[in-house]
N, C-alpha and C positions, 0 to 999 in steps of 0.2 A: 504494500500500500504506500502510495506516494504522499508525502506530507505537503499540505497546501500552505503556502507561505503568504502572508499579508505584508503590509508595510510596517516598519518599526516606527516608534515614536521619534527617533532621531531623523529618519528620512522625512517624516511629516513636518518636523520643525524646520529642516533645511528647505523643503519645498515652500513652506509658508514664508520663510525669510526671503527667498528669491522673489516670490510673488509680491511681497511688500516693497522690496527695492524697486522692482519694475513699476509698481503702481506709483511710488513716489517720484520716479523719473518721468512718467507719462502724465501725471496729474496737471502740471503747469501747462503743458502743451494742449491738453484737453480743455482746460479752462479758457486759454487764449482762443482756441477754435470756437468755443461757444460764444465768447465775446464778439468775435469777428462775424459770426452768423447773425447775431442781434444787430450789429452795425450794418451789415449788408441788407438785412430785412428792412431796417428803417430807411436806408438810402433808396431801396427799390420802391418802398411805399411812397416816399416823397416824389421820386421820379414819375411814378404812375399817376399820382394826383395832379402833377403839373401837366402831364400829357393829356389826362382826362379833361382838365379845365380848358385846355386849348381846343380839343376836339369837340367838347360840348358847346363852346362858344360858337364854333363854326357851324355845328349841327343845328343849334337853336336860333341862329342869327340874332344873338343877344349877348351882352357882356356877361362874362363869367369871371368872378373875382376869387382869387386864391388868397387866403388870409393865414397869418401865423401869429403865435403868441408865445411868450416865455423863452424867447431866444437868449442864448448864453447860459442856459441852465439845463438840468435834466427833467424839467417840468414843462417842456414845450408841447405845442399842439399845432396842427395845421388842418385846413379844410377848404372846400370850395362852395360857392353860393352863386346863384344867378343874380345879376345886376348890382348887388351891394356887398360890402364887406360883411363878414360874419365873425362870431366869437367861436373859435374852434374848440373851446373847452366845454361848450354847452352840448349836452347829450340828449336833450328832449327835442324830438323832431317837430314838435308843435310850437316851439318857442320862436319868436320873431327874429332872434339873433342867432339861431342855429345855422350851421353850415349844411344846407340841404339843396338838393335839386328836385324840382317837381316832376314826378313821373306819374301820369294818369294810370290808375289801377284798372281802367276799363269801364267804370260805371258812369262816366261822363260828368260826375259831380266832384268838385274839389273838396276834399276833407283832409286837412293837414296831417292828421294821424295816419292816414292811408296813403296819401300821395306825396308827402315830403320824405325823401330818402336821405338819411344822414350821409354826408361825405366828409368825415373827419378822422384823423388819427391823433393819438397823443403818446407822449413818452412812456406812459404806463404800459403800452403794448410792447415796448422794447426796453430791456434792462440796461440801466446806467449809460445811456447814450446822451451826449450833450450836443445841442445844435446851435450853431452861430449863423447869423445872416448878415450879409454885407451888400450894400447897394453898389453896383458896378457903374450904372448910368441910369438916367431918367429920374422919376419921382421916388423919393425915399419914403419909407413907411412900412407898415406891417401888412400891406395888401398889394396885390398886383392885379390889374384888370386886363383880361384877354379881349381883344377887339374881334367882333364877329366877322368883319369883312375879310381879314387876312390872317387872323390868329396871332397877330402881333401883341406886344405887351406895352404897358406904359412905364416899364422899368426893367433893367437887367439886374439880376441878383446872383449871388454866389452863396450857397448854403453849404456849410461844412459840418459834418457829423463826426463825432469823436467818441470812441469807447474808453473804458476805464484804463486800458493799457496804452492809450495815446495814439491808437491807429485811426487814421482819418479817411473819409470818403467825401468827395465834393460833388455837389449837384449844381450845375450852372444853368441859368435861364437867360437867353439873349433877348434883345429887343424885338427880334423877328420871331420869337416864340420857340426857338430850338432849345431842347433840354438835353444835357449831356451829363454823364457820370464819369468820374475819374478818381484815381487814387494812386499816390506814390507808395502806399504801404501794402496794398492788396494786389496780387498778381492777376486776379480775374477782371480787373478794370484797366483801361488804358492809363498811361501816366498823365499827370496834371501839368507837366512841364510848362 
């Protein structure tokens, strides 16, 4: 009869020690990876909302306004609204200051609760991301209006998003309505040179 052999206590301890060392080495890289994913998600959301504002302005033949608040902090918010600036921190779609686009639900009657669709994002959706805004040209302020005739804007902006590790992604908006993403820190974007 052959004796069945298991693992010894010493073998188990050596295996656990090796696994602990590997986990300690991999943990910072894993944390940076998660931070970079949050940063990328925030930048992509900003890029998408700017593109949506431009296309909705052209589609509706009406001004669409992109508004921001809380710049320079981790408590920022942004959103879009038809015709006027809005407060991107408001989450009630029936509020007059909410960032909403009216989309008919098919019943032919306007009811704010049913027909106003919120179009806003806040920093709470993304962990520890700081957003800065700077005016490149045109009108300074917390809102940009997209013109329905050509999709142009009344001001060029540069938004810089930064995570806790200091990694940056920039989203630029030109006067002609072009939106671009760049980063000198993340390889998935073109360089900001």
